[in-house]
RODO-2510 file (C-alpha; in nm, 4 decimals, decimal comma):
residues 80
     n   res          X          Y          Z
     1     m     2,2235    -7,1965    24,1198
     2     i     2,2671    -6,8525    24,0815
     3     m     2,5030    -6,9142    23,7661
     4     k     2,2150    -7,0716    23,6000
     5     l     1,9701    -6,7983    23,6933
     6     l     2,2224    -6,5043    23,5528
     7     l     2,2403    -6,7498    23,2224
     8     i     1,8490    -6,7747    23,1876
     9     i     1,8163    -6,4130    23,2134
    10     g     2,1303    -6,3475    22,9926
    11     v     1,9754    -6,5472    22,7130
    12     i     1,6429    -6,3839    22,7655
    13     g     1,7744    -6,0706    22,7033
    14     f     1,9688    -6,1360    22,4199
    15     v     1,6474    -6,2869    22,2177
    16     y     1,4261    -5,9705    22,3042
    17     f     1,6926    -5,7107    22,2559
    18     f     1,8067    -5,9144    21,8444
    19     f     1,4396    -6,0675    21,7975
    20     i     1,1537    -5,9196    21,9390
    21     k     1,2198    -5,5963    22,0219
    22     k     1,0845    -5,3505    21,7077
    23     k     1,3269    -5,0824    21,5899
    24     p     1,1744    -4,7605    21,5288
    25     a     1,0137    -4,6565    21,2530
    26     l     1,1509    -4,3391    21,0177
    27     t     0,8775    -4,1017    21,0851
    28     q     0,8365    -3,8158    20,8418
    29     e     1,0888    -3,5712    21,0724
    30     n     1,3455    -3,8508    21,0756
    31     k     1,3311    -3,8454    20,6823
    32     d     1,3889    -3,4919    20,6203
    33     k     1,6740    -3,4932    20,9074
    34     f     1,8089    -3,8159    20,6773
    35     n     1,7463    -3,5949    20,3243
    36     k     1,9276    -3,2866    20,4586
    37     k     2,2129    -3,4635    20,5454
    38     q     2,3040    -3,5571    20,1953
    39     t     2,5386    -3,3529    20,0029
    40     p     2,4705    -3,1239    19,7186
    41     l     2,4179    -3,2490    19,3676
    42     q     2,7400    -3,1803    19,1625
    43     g     2,7897    -3,0994    18,7420
    44     d     2,8958    -3,4298    18,7094
    45     d     2,6983    -3,6312    18,9508
    46     m     2,4803    -3,9122    18,7279
    47     i     2,0939    -3,9038    18,8350
    48     e     1,7695    -4,0804    18,7131
    49     c     1,5535    -3,8939    18,5030
    50     p     1,1393    -3,9853    18,6931
    51     v     0,9802    -4,0308    18,3939
    52     c     1,2125    -4,2101    18,1407
    53     s     1,4323    -4,3580    18,3795
    54     i     1,7621    -4,2975    18,2142
    55     y     2,0729    -4,2091    18,3754
    56     f     2,2394    -3,8516    18,2734
    57     e     2,4628    -3,5524    18,4252
    58     v     2,3240    -3,2773    18,6557
    59     d     2,4778    -3,0407    18,4083
    60     d     2,2701    -3,1726    18,1227
    61     g     1,9463    -3,1795    18,2728
    62     i     1,6103    -2,9717    18,3220
    63     l     1,5152    -2,8655    18,6356
    64     s     1,1375    -2,8080    18,7032
    65     g     0,9265    -2,8387    18,9845
    66     n     1,2543    -2,9339    19,2159
    67     k     1,3249    -3,2448    18,9862
    68     y     1,5772    -3,3125    18,7352
    69     y     1,4565    -3,4500    18,3845
    70     c     1,6731    -3,5386    18,0986
    71     s     1,5012    -3,3241    17,8609
    72     s     1,1956    -3,1247    17,7720
    73     e     0,9487    -3,3782    17,6592
    74     c     0,9908    -3,5496    17,9638
    75     v     0,9019    -3,2530    18,1579
    76     s     0,6434    -3,2220    17,9600
    77     k     0,4967    -3,5760    18,0265
    78     a     0,5706    -3,4984    18,3993
    79     h     0,3510    -3,1975    18,4136
    80     s     0,0492    -3,2983    18,1709
***
């Protein structure tokens, strides 16, 4: 009798923790902590231009407004 009760409690607990209980959402504070843990960009890292979506090396890009752009044309498009 006790074994059945323990088994039922175990199954209910398993279903609750794996299927019903919601995972905590990322708050802005948690997102900031996650972003700070990223390694700084190296000169040969490839990044995506936020305007035209092509990939280029960090050394070849233009830093403007805390974002890297592939060319001065994309910088002017982004700030217009």
